[in-house]
C-alpha positions in Angstrom: 142.5 73.9 25.9 142.1 77.3 27.4 141.2 78.3 30.8 137.5 78.5 30.4 137.9 74.9 29.4 139.5 74.0 32.3 136.7 75.5 33.9 134.0 73.9 32.1 136.0 70.1 32.7 135.5 70.9 36.6 131.8 71.6 36.5 131.1 68.3 34.4 133.1 67.1 37.1 131.2 68.7 39.8 127.9 67.3 38.2 128.8 64.0 37.3 130.5 62.9 41.0 128.4 60.9 43.4 127.8 61.3 46.5 130.3 58.9 47.6 132.9 60.3 45.6 131.8 63.5 46.8 132.6 62.8 50.5 136.0 61.1 50.2 137.6 64.3 49.9 137.4 66.6 52.9 137.6 70.3 52.7 140.7 71.2 54.3 142.4 68.2 51.8 141.4 70.2 48.8 142.6 73.3 49.9 145.9 72.0 50.9 145.9 69.7 47.9 148.4 66.7 47.1 151.5 68.0 45.9 154.6 70.1 47.5 153.6 73.6 45.4 149.4 73.5 47.3 151.1 72.5 50.3 153.9 75.7 50.3 151.2 78.1 48.9 148.4 77.0 51.3 150.7 77.0 54.7 152.0 80.4 53.1 148.9 82.2 52.7 147.6 80.7 56.1 150.9 82.0 57.8 150.1 85.5 56.2 146.7 85.5 57.5 147.6 84.8 60.6 150.0 87.5 60.6 147.7 90.2 59.4 145.1 89.2 62.2 147.9 89.9 64.8 149.1 93.2 63.1 145.1 94.0 63.3 144.0 93.1 66.8 147.0 94.4 68.2 147.5 97.7 66.9 143.8 98.2 67.4 143.7 97.5 71.0 147.3 100.1 70.6 145.9 103.0 68.9 142.6 102.7 71.0 144.8 102.8 74.5 146.6 106.0 72.7 143.8 107.5 72.0 141.6 107.5 75.9 143.1 110.7 77.6 140.9 112.0 80.5 139.2 115.0 79.3 140.3 116.7 82.4 144.1 116.1 81.8 144.6 119.5 80.1 142.3 121.3 82.6 144.8 119.5 85.6 148.0 120.6 83.4 146.7 124.1 83.6 145.8 124.6 86.8 149.2 122.9 87.9 151.0 125.2 85.6 149.3 128.5 86.6 150.2 127.9 90.3 153.6 127.1 89.5 153.9 123.7 90.3 155.7 122.2 87.6 156.4 119.1 89.1 152.7 117.8 89.7 152.4 118.7 86.3 155.0 116.4 85.4 154.2 114.0 87.7 150.5 113.6 86.4 151.9 113.4 82.6 154.0 110.6 84.0 150.9 108.6 85.3 149.6 108.9 82.2 150.3 106.5 79.4 149.8 108.1 76.3 151.5 110.1 73.1 149.9 113.0 74.7 151.3 113.0 77.6 154.8 112.5 76.9 154.6 115.6 74.7 153.1 117.7 77.4 156.0 116.4 79.3 158.6 117.6 77.1 157.0 120.7 76.8 157.4 121.3 80.8 161.1 119.9 80.4 161.4 123.3 78.2 159.5 126.0 79.9 161.9 128.7 80.3 163.3 128.7 76.6 162.2 130.1 73.8 158.8 128.7 72.7 159.9 128.0 69.2 162.4 125.6 71.1 159.1 124.2 73.0 157.4 123.9 70.1 160.1 122.2 68.5 160.9 119.9 71.3 157.2 118.6 71.0 157.0 118.0 67.5 160.1 115.8 68.0 158.1 114.0 70.5 155.4 113.5 68.8 156.8 112.2 65.4 158.6 109.9 67.7 155.4 108.5 69.0 153.6 108.3 65.4 156.2 106.1 64.3 155.9 103.9 67.0 151.7 104.2 66.4 152.6 103.2 62.7 154.5 99.9 63.6 153.8 97.0 61.8 151.2 99.4 59.7 153.6 99.2 56.4 153.6 95.3 57.0 149.8 94.9 56.9 150.0 97.0 53.5 152.2 94.7 52.1 150.3 91.4 53.2 147.4 92.8 51.6 148.9 93.3 48.2 151.1 89.9 48.5 148.0 87.6 49.6 146.5 88.0 45.6 150.1 87.3 44.5 150.5 84.1 46.0 147.0 83.3 45.3 148.2 83.8 42.0 151.1 81.8 41.9 148.8 79.1 43.1 146.8 79.3 40.4 149.3 79.4 37.8 151.1 76.3 39.2 147.8 74.7 39.5 147.3 75.3 36.0 150.8 73.8 34.9 150.0 70.5 37.2 146.9 70.4 35.0 149.0 70.6 31.7 151.4 68.2 32.9 148.4 65.6 33.9 147.0 66.0 30.5 150.1 65.6 28.5 151.0 62.5 30.3 147.6 60.7 30.2 146.2 58.9 27.8 142.8 59.8 28.1 142.0 63.3 29.4 139.1 63.3 31.9 137.6 65.7 34.0 139.1 63.2 36.8 142.5 64.1 35.6 142.4 68.1 35.3 140.6 68.5 38.8 143.7 68.3 41.1 145.3 71.0 39.2 142.2 73.2 38.7 141.2 72.3 42.8 144.6 74.1 43.6 144.3 77.0 41.3 140.9 78.2 42.2 141.7 77.5 46.3 144.6 79.2 46.0 143.1 82.3 44.5 140.3 81.9 47.0 142.9 82.0 49.9 144.8 85.0 48.3 141.5 86.9 48.4 140.3 86.3 51.3 144.0 87.0 52.9 144.0 90.5 50.9 140.6 91.4 51.9 140.8 90.8 55.7 144.4 92.7 55.8 142.9 95.8 53.3 139.7 96.4 55.7 141.7 96.1 58.8 145.0 98.0 57.6 141.8 101.0 56.5 140.2 100.9 60.0 144.1 101.4 61.5 144.5 104.3 59.7 141.4 105.9 60.4 141.8 104.9 64.4 145.5 106.5 63.4 144.4 109.6 62.1 141.9 110.3 65.1 145.2 109.7 67.7 147.3 112.4 65.7 144.4 115.1 65.7 144.4 114.6 69.2 148.0 114.5 69.3 148.1 118.1 67.7 144.8 119.3 69.7 146.7 118.8 73.0 150.0 120.4 71.9 148.1 123.2 70.4 146.4 123.4 73.8 150.0 123.5 75.5 151.5 126.1 73.6 148.2 128.3 74.0 148.5 127.9 77.4 152.2 129.4 78.0 151.3 132.0 75.3 148.5 133.1 78.0 149.1 136.5 79.8 150.0 135.9 83.2 147.3 136.3 86.0 
């Protein structure tokens, strides 16, 4: 009996089920299932979904904070550097919690050294800040790939259960096959939902990260241009 035949049997079961029977099993019970394998798959997929939502929310808020820099920040740094008040410029950087401010602060610490050394120091800080901003993004990408895999595993286990029930039943009826087909279909659905949420969140976060990286590069360029301007 093929997979299409299983689906046809499942549809017939739904059409022939009385309202009292349909209401006897809650939606949650249908998702979780009655076997140990179905429960394990369900809780794994729920755990992946919770982890994905947590990473998406946490990274989204972090990237938003990282990208929020006062437009007058570099103007204030410029004014302090041109007046020779480097301590005021460093104090301003320390008061701003952003990757751009930490990059500029490192550049201020290196003033007096060759421009190449200053630029290298700023790049190093930028790379470290980028690693912090990218934290857990690879995990989110892995979840988007693992969701369908676990869903497919649950589907296979459900079909195995249906074959097992069919092999031991004296009369193969839709009721015999329904348990395994429920597990197969719900596992696939849950796996796809987890993957869609994780993938959509990952794409949004990568887009926001690109915006922050652009601001970091632009800030570094502004600071290096400031150091190369002729002394007034």
